[in-house]
C-alpha positions as CSV (number, residue, x, y, z in Angstrom):
1,M,-13.6,-28.3,15.1
2,T,-10.9,-30.3,16.6
3,A,-7.2,-29.6,16.3
4,Q,-5.5,-31.3,13.3
5,P,-1.9,-31.3,12.3
6,D,-2.5,-29.1,9.2
7,T,-4.7,-26.7,11.0
8,M,-3.5,-23.2,12.0
9,M,-6.5,-22.1,14.0
10,A,-4.6,-20.5,16.9
11,A,-6.9,-21.4,19.7
12,D,-7.4,-25.1,18.6
13,A,-3.8,-25.6,17.8
14,A,-3.0,-24.5,21.3
15,G,-5.5,-27.1,22.7
16,H,-8.3,-24.5,23.6
17,S,-11.0,-26.0,25.8
18,E,-14.4,-24.3,26.2
19,E,-14.3,-25.5,29.8
20,G,-11.1,-23.4,30.2
21,R,-11.5,-21.0,33.2
22,P,-9.2,-18.2,34.2
23,G,-6.7,-19.6,36.7
24,A,-3.9,-17.9,38.6
25,A,-2.9,-14.5,37.2
26,A,0.6,-15.7,36.7
27,A,2.4,-19.0,36.4
28,A,6.1,-19.8,37.2
29,G,8.4,-17.4,35.6
30,G,6.1,-14.4,35.8
31,L,3.9,-15.5,32.7
32,A,0.1,-15.8,32.6
33,D,-0.9,-19.4,32.8
34,A,-2.0,-21.2,29.6
35,T,-5.6,-21.8,30.7
36,S,-6.2,-18.2,31.3
37,F,-4.6,-17.2,28.0
38,K,-6.8,-19.8,26.1
39,A,-9.9,-18.6,27.8
40,A,-9.2,-15.0,26.8
41,F,-8.5,-15.7,23.2
42,G,-11.2,-18.3,22.9
43,G,-13.6,-15.5,23.2
44,H,-11.8,-13.0,20.9
45,P,-13.0,-13.4,17.3
46,A,-10.4,-13.6,14.5
47,G,-10.6,-13.4,10.7
48,V,-10.3,-16.6,8.8
49,S,-8.0,-17.1,5.9
50,V,-6.6,-19.9,3.7
51,I,-2.8,-19.6,3.0
52,T,-1.6,-21.4,-0.1
53,A,1.9,-22.0,-1.5
54,A,3.7,-24.1,-4.1
55,S,5.8,-26.9,-2.8
56,P,8.0,-29.6,-4.5
57,T,5.3,-32.0,-4.2
58,G,2.5,-29.8,-5.4
59,P,0.2,-27.0,-4.1
60,V,-0.5,-26.8,-0.3
61,G,-2.8,-24.8,1.8
62,I,-4.1,-24.5,5.3
63,T,-6.8,-22.6,7.2
64,A,-5.5,-19.8,9.5
65,S,-7.1,-17.5,12.1
66,S,-3.7,-15.8,13.0
67,V,-3.3,-13.5,9.9
68,A,-2.9,-9.9,11.1
69,S,-1.9,-6.6,9.4
70,V,1.4,-5.2,10.6
71,S,2.0,-2.2,8.4
72,A,0.3,-0.4,5.5
73,E,3.3,1.5,4.2
74,P,5.0,-0.7,3.2
75,P,2.2,-3.4,3.3
76,I,3.3,-6.1,5.7
77,L,1.3,-8.8,7.5
78,A,2.1,-11.6,9.9
79,F,0.8,-15.1,10.9
80,S,1.8,-17.9,13.1
81,L,2.2,-21.6,12.5
82,A,1.4,-23.9,15.4
83,S,2.5,-27.1,13.6
84,M,5.5,-27.9,11.6
85,S,4.2,-31.0,9.9
86,G,2.3,-31.7,6.7
87,S,1.2,-28.6,4.8
88,A,2.1,-26.3,7.5
89,A,5.8,-27.3,7.1
90,A,5.6,-26.6,3.4
91,I,4.0,-23.1,4.1
92,A,6.8,-22.5,6.7
93,A,9.4,-23.2,3.9
94,A,7.9,-21.2,1.1
95,E,9.2,-18.0,-0.1
96,F,5.9,-16.8,-1.7
97,L,2.4,-17.3,-0.4
98,V,-1.1,-16.4,-1.2
99,I,-3.3,-15.4,1.6
100,H,-7.0,-15.6,0.9
101,L,-9.2,-13.6,3.3
102,L,-12.3,-15.7,3.4
103,T,-15.9,-14.6,3.3
104,A,-19.0,-16.0,4.9
105,D,-19.6,-17.8,1.5
106,D,-16.3,-19.6,1.9
107,L,-17.3,-22.0,4.7
108,E,-16.5,-25.2,2.7
109,L,-13.0,-23.9,1.8
110,A,-12.3,-23.1,5.5
111,R,-13.4,-26.7,6.5
112,I,-11.4,-28.3,3.7
113,F,-8.1,-26.6,4.5
114,A,-8.5,-27.1,8.2
115,S,-8.6,-30.9,7.8
116,P,-5.5,-32.8,6.9
117,V,-7.6,-35.6,5.4
118,S,-9.7,-33.5,3.1
119,K,-8.9,-33.6,-0.7
120,R,-7.6,-30.1,-1.7
121,F,-7.1,-28.5,-5.0
122,T,-9.6,-30.5,-6.9
123,R,-11.2,-29.4,-10.1
124,S,-14.4,-28.4,-8.4
125,M,-12.5,-26.1,-6.1
126,A,-12.0,-23.5,-8.8
127,W,-8.4,-22.8,-8.3
128,T,-5.4,-21.9,-10.7
129,P,-1.7,-21.6,-10.4
130,L,-0.5,-18.1,-10.7
131,E,2.3,-17.5,-13.3
132,T,4.8,-17.6,-10.3
133,G,3.4,-20.9,-9.3
134,E,1.3,-20.2,-6.2
135,P,-2.3,-21.5,-6.1
136,L,-5.1,-19.0,-6.3
137,L,-8.5,-19.9,-5.0
138,R,-10.5,-18.0,-7.6
139,H,-13.8,-17.7,-5.8
140,A,-12.5,-16.7,-2.3
141,G,-12.4,-13.2,-1.0
142,Y,-9.3,-10.8,-1.4
143,A,-6.1,-12.7,-2.2
144,L,-2.8,-11.2,-1.1
145,R,0.3,-12.4,-2.9
146,C,3.2,-12.2,-0.4
147,R,7.0,-12.6,-0.2
148,V,8.1,-14.0,3.2
149,L,10.4,-11.5,5.1
150,S,11.3,-13.4,8.2
151,R,10.6,-16.5,10.3
152,T,10.9,-16.2,14.0
153,P,10.4,-19.0,16.5
154,A,8.0,-17.9,19.2
155,G,7.3,-20.4,22.0
156,G,5.9,-23.4,20.3
157,S,5.0,-21.6,17.1
158,L,6.7,-20.0,14.1
159,L,5.9,-16.3,13.5
160,V,6.0,-15.5,9.8
161,A,6.2,-11.8,8.5
162,A,5.6,-11.2,4.8
163,S,5.4,-8.3,2.4
164,V,2.3,-8.0,0.2
165,V,3.4,-7.7,-3.4
166,E,0.0,-8.0,-5.1
167,V,-3.6,-7.6,-4.0
168,I,-6.2,-9.6,-6.1
169,A,-9.6,-8.2,-5.5
170,P,-12.7,-10.4,-5.8
171,A,-15.4,-9.8,-8.3
172,A,-17.8,-9.1,-5.5
173,P,-16.5,-8.8,-2.0
174,G,-18.6,-10.6,0.5
175,E,-19.2,-10.3,4.2
176,P,-16.1,-11.5,6.3
177,M,-15.8,-14.8,8.1
178,V,-14.6,-15.0,11.7
179,Y,-13.6,-17.8,14.0
180,H,-15.1,-17.5,17.6
181,R,-15.3,-20.2,20.3
182,R,-14.4,-23.0,17.8
183,L,-17.0,-22.1,15.3
184,F,-17.1,-20.2,12.1
185,H,-19.4,-17.0,11.9
186,G,-20.4,-14.6,9.1
187,L,-20.4,-10.9,9.9
188,G,-23.0,-8.6,8.4
189,G,-25.1,-5.6,8.9
190,H,-27.1,-7.5,11.6
191,T,-23.9,-7.6,13.8
192,V,-23.3,-3.8,13.9
193,L,-23.8,-2.3,17.3
194,P,-26.0,0.7,17.7
195,G,-24.0,3.9,18.0
196,S,-20.8,2.5,16.4
């Protein structure tokens, strides 16, 4: 999948290349070089989510691989935005969000919200606005309704922290989807390592 303006896939948005090889241990300024960093995270699987929000021009959403749990008590999560255009800009400005933790059955949703040219929030997508306005994808995995706590510039990205105000459980939780080496994967019993 190639990087697109509305895509939040962390490795792609950073310009990850499969040919990337570890370079020098540190670049100027005492930091690791970008090629080594991309090579490390290109091989590190990440969960896949779709983040949605209401905006003055209608519902918006993007695919993300940067959502991470920060605290359980109180429940707080964080994610990064590598682009400040299109839907990502609307997500960055929103006060409330819904983060959908995708399952292996949600491949089409992941693809649609990763592309800025795909039609989103169509009737066939099975979505509905919550009473508070944010769009809910009804057939995705767990949905976390969040209030944004902070926005912090970090390098060329924006780090967003949010408190979870509501957890909407799916009717039947599925196996999780992960993003690894520029491809989507489904995890299941066949991926469990012996002795774990």
